[in-house]
N, C-alpha and C positions, 0 to 999 in steps of 0.2 A: 675615581679620583677620591670620593671622600674618605674611602679606606686608607689611601696614601697620606692624605692629609692628616688624618687621626693617627697612623703610625708615626709620623715624623713630628708630631706635635710636641713631645717630651723631649727635653735636652738628652734624658738616659737613653732613648731609643735612637736618637741622632747619634750619639757617643758609639754606640754598639755599631750602626750601621757605617759608620767611619772606620772602626777597627775592623769590620769584615770586607770593606772596599777592596782592598789588594790581594789579601790572603784569605784561603779558607781557614776558619777555626771552628774549635770544640766550644761548646758551651763554657768547659772548664776553663779553656782559655780565655775566653770573655771575661768569665768570673774574676779570674785572677789578674786581668789587667784592670778591671773596674776596681777592685779592692774593697769598697765601702757599701757593695750590694750583695744581699743573700744569692744564692745560687737560685733559689725558687724565683725571685724577683726577675733574674736573668731570662730563666725560662720562660716566664710569662711575657717579656717583652720580645724575645725570640719568637714566639708564638703569633703576637701581635704583628711583627714585621714580615712573618711567613706568610701570614693570612691576606696580607696586604700585597703580597708578590713581590717585596724588595729583598727578601733573602731567601735562598732555597736551600734545603737541608739535606743531607746526603749521608747515609749508614756507613760508617766504617768500624766494623766489628760491632762493640758494645756502645761505641759513640757516634753522636751526629756531628757532621761537621757542617758549618755554615758560611756561604758565600753571598754577597751582595749580587744583586740583577739590576746593573745600572739601567738597563734598557726600560725598567719599569718606571723609571722617574721621568722618561721622556715626556710623557703626558703632563706632570707637574710642570717640568722645565718650560714647556710651550706654554702654560698657562700663566706662570708666573713673569714669562717674558712679556707676554701680551698685557698681562696687569701693570707691569712696569711700563711698557710701552704707553699705554692709555694714560697713566699717572703722569709721566711725563709731559705728554701733550696737552693735559689740562692743565698743568703747571706753567707751560709755556703760554698758553692761551691767556690765564690770569695775569701774567707778568705784562704781556703784550697790552692787555685791556688797562692794567694799572699805571702802565708807561704812557699810554694815549690819553687817560684821564688828567693825569698830573702835567701832560705837554711835554715840550722838547726840554731836555737838560740845558743849563745855561753852560756856555761853553767857557773854560777857564783860558786866559791869555797865556799864550807859550812864549818862553823866552825867544828872542832872535837866536838863531842857530850860531851865528859868527860871534857873540858877545860872551864873554866868560860869566859864568853862574855868579849871581849876587849872593854874597855871605852877609850875614847880619855883623854889625859892629860887635867888638868883644864886650863881654859883661864885664862891668868895673863894680867892685864893690864899693859902698861909700867909706870915706875914711874912717876908721874908730876914733871915737870920742876918748879922750884920756880921765881916767877918774881919779878926782882927789879926796883924799880920804879925810 
């Protein structure tokens, strides 16, 4: 799990993972898609993703082609879901405790369903005073 978290901890590696999620790409294709990163940096990021098991590399002549291994994110996904479930449960408990501490909320009177809604009287501007020169 630690290797996977480390691998997806940088935005650049997440972007590379997104690029190879649906189609297999060469390191050159990834480099061209990113644009502002050196080829060496792309290679280093791919090595980290591959060692974490998030991408697989396949030889294709002189090139290596990379593809995502979505199943490897399964453990991370389960862990994140449990973490969110726990956090949401704790938030629910805190909200309920706060509500109990404050007591019941006062009810606002509801208008009778048959009566028309009350509209405030129109706003009137005070009459302008005439200026004498």
